[in-house]
Kinemage of the C-alpha trace (Angstrom):
@kinemage 1
@onewidth
@group {chain A} dominant
@subgroup {mainchain}
@vectorlist {calphas} color= white
{ca unk a 1} P 0.002 -0.003 0.001
{ca unk a 2} L 1.274 3.458 -0.906
{ca unk a 3} L 1.910 5.671 2.095
{ca unk a 4} L 0.465 9.151 1.867
{ca unk a 5} L 3.064 11.876 2.307
{ca unk a 6} L 2.365 14.332 5.101
{ca unk a 7} L 1.928 17.538 3.149
{ca unk a 8} L 0.069 20.711 4.131
{ca unk a 9} L -3.661 20.814 3.317
{ca unk a 10} L -3.943 23.068 0.273
{ca unk a 11} L -7.722 23.103 0.705
{ca unk a 12} L -7.591 24.283 4.312
{ca unk a 13} L -4.844 26.854 3.690
{ca unk a 14} L -6.574 28.386 0.671
{ca unk a 15} L -10.058 28.500 2.192
{ca unk a 16} L -9.601 31.971 3.773
{ca unk a 17} L -8.316 33.287 0.424
{ca unk a 18} L -11.433 31.965 -1.323
{ca unk a 19} L -13.689 33.511 1.343
{ca unk a 20} L -11.909 36.873 0.915
{ca unk a 21} L -12.254 36.712 -2.870
{ca unk a 22} L -16.019 36.192 -2.578
{ca unk a 23} L -16.363 38.834 0.148
{ca unk a 24} L -14.458 41.439 -1.909
{ca unk a 25} L -16.092 40.512 -5.223
{ca unk a 26} L -17.700 43.911 -5.817
{ca unk a 27} L -14.486 45.891 -5.430
{ca unk a 28} L -12.591 43.272 -7.485
{ca unk a 29} L -15.202 43.557 -10.276
{ca unk a 30} L -16.121 39.881 -9.956
{ca unk a 31} L -19.526 38.278 -10.305
{ca unk a 32} L -20.944 35.877 -7.689
{ca unk a 33} L -23.677 33.334 -8.306
{ca unk a 34} L -25.124 30.851 -5.856
{ca unk a 35} L -26.546 27.857 -7.680
{ca unk a 36} L -29.864 26.317 -6.659
{ca unk a 37} L -27.906 23.510 -4.990
{ca unk a 38} L -25.678 25.903 -3.043
{ca unk a 39} L -22.424 25.982 -4.991
{ca unk a 40} L -20.664 29.331 -5.387
{ca unk a 41} L -19.585 30.404 -8.851
{ca unk a 42} L -17.138 33.287 -9.200
{ca unk a 43} L -17.126 34.998 -12.600
{ca unk a 44} L -13.587 36.263 -13.163
{ca unk a 45} L -14.198 37.971 -16.485
{ca unk a 46} L -17.031 36.437 -18.542
{ca unk a 47} L -19.892 38.871 -17.959
{ca unk a 48} L -17.956 41.172 -15.611
{ca unk a 49} L -14.670 43.023 -16.099
{ca unk a 50} L -12.545 41.516 -13.333
{ca unk a 51} L -9.033 42.884 -13.029
{ca unk a 52} L -5.334 42.401 -12.312
{ca unk a 53} L -5.741 42.212 -8.538
{ca unk a 54} L -8.420 39.554 -8.922
{ca unk a 55} L -5.982 37.573 -11.065
{ca unk a 56} L -3.247 37.933 -8.442
{ca unk a 57} L -5.553 36.626 -5.729
{ca unk a 58} L -6.785 33.771 -7.900
{ca unk a 59} L -3.148 32.828 -8.527
{ca unk a 60} L -2.589 32.518 -4.771
{ca unk a 61} L -5.700 30.353 -4.467
{ca unk a 62} L -4.323 28.158 -7.265
{ca unk a 63} L -1.120 27.794 -5.239
{ca unk a 64} L -3.196 26.285 -2.444
{ca unk a 65} L -2.338 28.948 0.118
{ca unk a 66} L 1.313 27.875 -0.066
{ca unk a 67} L 2.591 30.728 -2.206
{ca unk a 68} L 2.588 34.444 -2.772
{ca unk a 69} L 1.928 36.281 -6.012
{ca unk a 70} L 2.815 39.952 -6.247
{ca unk a 71} L 3.185 42.533 -8.957
{ca unk a 72} L 6.734 43.874 -9.358
{ca unk a 73} L 8.378 46.445 -11.582
{ca unk a 74} L 10.093 44.862 -14.581
{ca unk a 75} L 12.595 46.682 -16.806
{ca unk a 76} L 13.478 43.754 -19.066
{ca unk a 77} L 10.800 44.378 -21.702
{ca unk a 78} L 10.235 48.070 -22.582
{ca unk a 79} L 6.551 48.907 -22.616
{ca unk a 80} L 5.657 45.936 -20.440
{ca unk a 81} L 6.884 47.092 -17.064
{ca unk a 82} L 4.688 44.975 -14.770
{ca unk a 83} L 5.526 41.388 -13.930
{ca unk a 84} L 4.040 38.812 -11.600
{ca unk a 85} L 6.471 37.260 -9.134
{ca unk a 86} L 5.781 33.885 -7.521
{ca unk a 87} L 7.293 32.570 -4.291
{ca unk a 88} L 6.248 29.421 -2.474
{ca unk a 89} L 6.651 27.746 0.891
{ca unk a 90} L 6.563 24.283 -0.692
{ca unk a 91} L 6.951 24.436 -4.485
{ca unk a 92} L 6.109 20.813 -5.255
{ca unk a 93} L 2.871 20.797 -3.241
{ca unk a 94} L 1.871 24.339 -4.256
{ca unk a 95} L 2.605 24.000 -7.951
{ca unk a 96} L 2.052 20.334 -8.796
{ca unk a 97} L -0.283 19.359 -5.965
{ca unk a 98} L -2.547 22.370 -6.527
{ca unk a 99} L -1.772 24.878 -9.297
{ca unk a 100} L -1.172 22.535 -12.214
{ca unk a 101} L -4.199 22.366 -14.552
{ca unk a 102} L -4.506 18.608 -14.518
{ca unk a 103} L -8.245 17.906 -14.097
{ca unk a 104} L -9.928 17.612 -17.492
{ca unk a 105} L -13.666 18.328 -17.224
{ca unk a 106} L -16.181 18.069 -20.050
{ca unk a 107} L -19.891 17.690 -20.603
{ca unk a 108} L -21.721 18.393 -23.849
{ca unk a 109} L -20.030 21.350 -25.478
{ca unk a 110} L -18.398 22.442 -22.200
{ca unk a 111} L -14.722 21.734 -21.658
{ca unk a 112} L -12.250 23.169 -19.176
{ca unk a 113} L -9.102 22.232 -17.329
{ca unk a 114} L -9.370 22.478 -13.558
{ca unk a 115} L -6.596 23.724 -11.319
{ca unk a 116} L -6.287 24.682 -7.709
{ca unk a 117} L -6.733 23.024 -4.336
{ca unk a 118} L -9.767 20.855 -5.177
{ca unk a 119} L -7.526 18.746 -7.423
{ca unk a 120} L -5.860 17.354 -4.299
{ca unk a 121} L -9.248 16.325 -2.897
{ca unk a 122} L -10.061 14.467 -6.116
{ca unk a 123} L -6.464 13.189 -6.414
{ca unk a 124} L -7.163 10.769 -9.278
{ca unk a 125} L -4.437 12.087 -11.584
{ca unk a 126} L -1.444 9.793 -11.880
{ca unk a 127} L 0.685 12.623 -10.533
{ca unk a 128} L -0.916 12.348 -7.081
{ca unk a 129} L 0.122 8.715 -6.873
{ca unk a 130} L 3.695 9.824 -7.472
{ca unk a 131} L 3.362 12.625 -4.923
{ca unk a 132} L 1.718 10.203 -2.473
{ca unk a 133} L -0.694 12.993 -1.636
{ca unk a 134} L -4.415 13.255 -1.125
{ca unk a 135} L -5.856 16.244 0.670
{ca unk a 136} L -8.554 16.338 3.318
{ca unk a 137} L -10.424 19.606 3.663
{ca unk a 138} L -13.919 20.799 4.548
{ca unk a 139} L -14.261 22.952 1.417
{ca unk a 140} L -13.264 22.687 -2.236
{ca unk a 141} L -12.174 25.416 -4.671
{ca unk a 142} L -11.426 24.802 -8.344
{ca unk a 143} L -10.277 27.310 -10.959
{ca unk a 144} L -11.555 26.690 -14.493
{ca unk a 145} L -10.010 28.386 -17.517
{ca unk a 146} L -13.240 28.944 -19.447
{ca unk a 147} L -15.559 31.571 -20.907
{ca unk a 148} L -18.677 29.523 -20.135
{ca unk a 149} L -20.564 28.608 -16.985
{ca unk a 150} L -20.335 24.842 -16.384
{ca unk a 151} L -23.619 22.905 -16.488
{ca unk a 152} L -25.296 22.120 -13.154
{ca unk a 153} L -24.751 18.404 -13.605
{ca unk a 154} L -20.991 18.938 -13.938
{ca unk a 155} L -20.969 21.146 -10.841
{ca unk a 156} L -22.650 18.313 -8.920
{ca unk a 157} L -20.127 15.832 -10.325
{ca unk a 158} L -17.172 17.985 -9.179
{ca unk a 159} L -18.547 18.266 -5.645
{ca unk a 160} L -19.173 14.522 -5.460
{ca unk a 161} L -15.673 13.710 -6.748
{ca unk a 162} L -14.167 16.046 -4.143
{ca unk a 163} L -16.224 14.494 -1.349
{ca unk a 164} L -17.949 17.727 -0.326
{ca unk a 165} L -21.505 19.032 -0.489
{ca unk a 166} L -22.217 21.599 -3.184
{ca unk a 167} L -22.592 24.269 -0.489
{ca unk a 168} L -18.886 23.759 0.223
{ca unk a 169} L -17.784 24.052 -3.442
{ca unk a 170} L -16.490 27.245 -5.106
{ca unk a 171} L -15.779 27.354 -8.841
{ca unk a 172} L -13.735 30.295 -10.139
{ca unk a 173} L -14.124 30.930 -13.880
{ca unk a 174} L -11.272 32.748 -15.624
{ca unk a 175} L -11.441 33.333 -19.399
{ca unk a 176} L -8.009 33.716 -21.000
{ca unk a 177} L -9.126 36.958 -22.644
{ca unk a 178} L -9.725 38.655 -19.271
{ca unk a 179} L -7.317 40.627 -17.114
{ca unk a 180} L -7.660 38.119 -14.276
{ca unk a 181} L -7.289 35.184 -16.645
{ca unk a 182} L -4.108 36.592 -18.186
{ca unk a 183} L -2.518 37.071 -14.764
{ca unk a 184} L -3.397 33.627 -13.423
{ca unk a 185} L -1.998 31.863 -16.499
{ca unk a 186} L 1.290 33.791 -16.419
{ca unk a 187} L 1.367 33.161 -12.655
{ca unk a 188} L 2.157 29.531 -13.574
{ca unk a 189} L 5.741 30.420 -14.557
{ca unk a 190} L 7.211 28.357 -11.684
{ca unk a 191} L 4.684 25.557 -12.054
{ca unk a 192} L 5.589 24.858 -15.686
{ca unk a 193} L 9.246 24.579 -14.669
{ca unk a 194} L 8.384 22.033 -11.969
{ca unk a 195} L 6.200 20.106 -14.385
{ca unk a 196} L 9.070 19.957 -16.876
{ca unk a 197} L 11.486 18.916 -14.124
{ca unk a 198} L 9.110 16.059 -13.366
{ca unk a 199} L 8.846 15.193 -17.082
{ca unk a 200} L 12.628 14.880 -17.411
{ca unk a 201} L 12.679 12.704 -14.276
{ca unk a 202} L 14.401 14.976 -11.776
{ca unk a 203} L 13.434 13.673 -8.304
{ca unk a 204} L 10.746 16.033 -7.022
{ca unk a 205} L 11.640 15.381 -3.380
{ca unk a 206} L 14.982 17.106 -4.016
{ca unk a 207} L 13.354 20.401 -5.041
{ca unk a 208} L 13.476 22.482 -1.854
{ca unk a 209} L 12.457 25.957 -2.979
{ca unk a 210} L 11.725 28.045 -6.008
{ca unk a 211} L 10.723 31.451 -7.335
{ca unk a 212} L 9.539 32.729 -10.681
{ca unk a 213} L 8.712 35.946 -12.532
{ca unk a 214} L 7.120 36.744 -15.895
{ca unk a 215} L 5.777 39.877 -17.621
{ca unk a 216} L 2.015 40.470 -17.499
{ca unk a 217} L 0.646 40.618 -21.060
{ca unk a 218} L -2.281 42.735 -22.169
{ca unk a 219} L -5.436 40.667 -22.643
{ca unk a 220} L -6.210 39.637 -26.220
{ca unk a 221} L -9.504 40.021 -28.065
{ca unk a 222} L -10.064 36.280 -28.510
{ca unk a 223} L -9.147 32.961 -26.914
{ca unk a 224} L -6.374 32.065 -29.382
{ca unk a 225} L -4.758 35.472 -28.986
{ca unk a 226} L -4.965 35.186 -25.202
{ca unk a 227} L -3.449 31.729 -25.266
{ca unk a 228} L -0.634 33.029 -27.444
{ca unk a 229} L 0.244 36.035 -25.305
{ca unk a 230} L 0.113 34.237 -21.963
{ca unk a 231} L 2.292 31.394 -23.231
{ca unk a 232} L 4.759 33.785 -24.869
{ca unk a 233} L 5.086 35.692 -21.571
{ca unk a 234} L 6.412 32.526 -19.951
{ca unk a 235} L 8.245 30.850 -22.854
{ca unk a 236} L 10.126 33.980 -23.941
{ca unk a 237} L 9.929 36.287 -20.880
{ca unk a 238} L 9.702 33.988 -17.864
{ca unk a 239} L 12.515 33.365 -15.392
{ca unk a 240} L 12.711 30.941 -12.477
{ca unk a 241} L 15.168 29.881 -9.789
{ca unk a 242} L 15.191 26.452 -8.179
{ca unk a 243} L 17.125 25.336 -5.102
{ca unk a 244} L 17.787 21.618 -5.085
{ca unk a 245} L 19.475 18.947 -3.027
{ca unk a 246} L 21.828 16.375 -4.482
{ca unk a 247} L 24.991 16.333 -6.577
{ca unk a 248} L 26.171 19.514 -8.243
{ca unk a 249} L 26.388 17.915 -11.683
{ca unk a 250} L 22.731 16.905 -11.528
{ca unk a 251} L 21.733 20.480 -10.683
{ca unk a 252} L 23.659 21.565 -13.782
{ca unk a 253} L 21.911 18.950 -15.905
{ca unk a 254} L 18.547 20.155 -14.644
{ca unk a 255} L 19.395 23.759 -15.515
{ca unk a 256} L 20.465 22.798 -19.018
{ca unk a 257} L 17.342 20.673 -19.578
{ca unk a 258} L 14.711 23.112 -18.371
{ca unk a 259} L 14.523 26.226 -20.600
{ca unk a 260} L 11.964 26.484 -23.369
{ca unk a 261} L 14.851 26.836 -25.842
{ca unk a 262} L 15.495 23.080 -25.506
{ca unk a 263} L 12.329 22.504 -27.586
{ca unk a 264} L 12.300 22.143 -31.372
{ca unk a 265} L 9.239 24.412 -31.413
{ca unk a 266} L 11.041 27.292 -29.699
{ca unk a 267} L 11.599 30.571 -31.524
{ca unk a 268} L 8.199 31.586 -32.889
{ca unk a 269} L 5.156 33.186 -31.239
{ca unk a 270} L 3.059 30.476 -29.597
{ca unk a 271} L 0.062 31.446 -31.741
{ca unk a 272} L 2.012 30.467 -34.861
{ca unk a 273} L 3.213 27.222 -33.295
{ca unk a 274} L -0.327 26.360 -32.188
{ca unk a 275} L -1.759 27.048 -35.654
{ca unk a 276} L 0.952 24.849 -37.163
{ca unk a 277} L -0.407 21.930 -35.145
{ca unk a 278} L -3.983 22.635 -36.310
{ca unk a 279} L -4.786 24.111 -32.901
{ca unk a 280} L -4.171 20.815 -31.123
{ca unk a 281} L -2.510 21.793 -27.845
{ca unk a 282} L -1.401 18.237 -27.124
{ca unk a 283} L 0.376 17.969 -30.468
{ca unk a 284} L 2.795 20.727 -29.443
{ca unk a 285} L 6.156 19.624 -28.081
{ca unk a 286} L 5.622 19.312 -24.314
{ca unk a 287} L 9.233 20.384 -23.759
{ca unk a 288} L 8.361 23.888 -24.979
{ca unk a 289} L 6.293 24.703 -21.903
{ca unk a 290} L 8.925 26.075 -19.593
{ca unk a 291} L 10.398 29.491 -18.737
{ca unk a 292} L 12.912 31.250 -20.975
{ca unk a 293} L 15.654 31.468 -18.349
{ca unk a 294} L 16.388 29.186 -15.413
{ca unk a 295} L 18.909 29.154 -12.584
{ca unk a 296} L 19.386 26.047 -10.488
{ca unk a 297} L 21.364 26.185 -7.253
{ca unk a 298} L 22.891 23.038 -5.740
{ca unk a 299} L 22.376 23.502 -2.009
{ca unk a 300} L 25.155 20.998 -1.243
{ca unk a 301} L 27.832 23.308 -2.641
{ca unk a 302} L 26.129 26.666 -3.220
{ca unk a 303} L 27.020 26.562 -6.912
{ca unk a 304} L 24.443 27.952 -9.348
{ca unk a 305} L 23.904 27.091 -12.993
{ca unk a 306} L 21.962 29.199 -15.494
{ca unk a 307} L 20.631 28.425 -18.967
{ca unk a 308} L 18.314 29.889 -21.570
{ca unk a 309} L 17.775 33.401 -22.898
{ca unk a 310} L 15.015 35.995 -23.104
{ca unk a 311} L 13.472 36.820 -26.461
{ca unk a 312} L 12.398 40.488 -26.170
{ca unk a 313} L 11.483 40.781 -29.857
{ca unk a 314} L 9.087 37.837 -29.602
{ca unk a 315} L 7.525 39.221 -26.423
{ca unk a 316} L 7.069 42.571 -28.147
{ca unk a 317} L 5.567 41.011 -31.284
{ca unk a 318} L 3.176 38.889 -29.271
{ca unk a 319} L 2.034 41.565 -26.824
{ca unk a 320} L 1.541 44.198 -29.566
{ca unk a 321} L -0.370 41.760 -31.730
{ca unk a 322} L 2.000 42.488 -34.607
């Protein structure tokens, strides 16, 4: 029998953040709906405007209460002087155990990927078996990247899968074309690096700490444009630092293997890449989804290794819609 790892409860830690988001909805320009069965739906930019601060808060909810997201001044990309900076208390649990968009939900013509603390209540992704983690919490919050309200039957399904009543379920809807949606996608700059580290088989238990930063793009007019800009912000403008245990040479190998430039698809705006694969996200090279620049520090020796490069011209082209 697999032993569950004692990790913090992302559901319990993020619950006060969810309550505050709902409480402050009016000032954050968010919409709140209570379904007939008691679930709370937060509209982050479908029929309301939302905003940058809403996106920052939603990012912290996605991190399961184990991370901070803050806006910082950024001089790397002229014209785009605001970035989102991510720090975590426990990067593996925060990013992979909560923030990663790993729950695929569909019904009829509705489809969305779910991220956030409720994933760890469901815990049926293969990744949770590897993490040896299943959360226990009294409430569930799931962030859906969508421009549609999910059907009632799917809302009931999510609550049941999480083991909570619908009164204890909050769904936060964030279209990619919204201000909040743009921020929460770019706020995954550290998460994509951890996901790639996992994909290239670096032992997750040796990742002790991490930070990340990426420029905040302007929202696009349509879904494909939004997907392009948010991905380009990370692939060509994102930067992360990881602090790892283990041999120095393995820290160097991790640094060299992580940047987006290791992918054959690197070097063009993501919108072009996506179109080249007939808009099939899963046909894209998975190795592309990582920050532009990485630094990995071997805690055993204090030696740091950096790899990758920013692509300011691609960031500019993408964000301007040129």
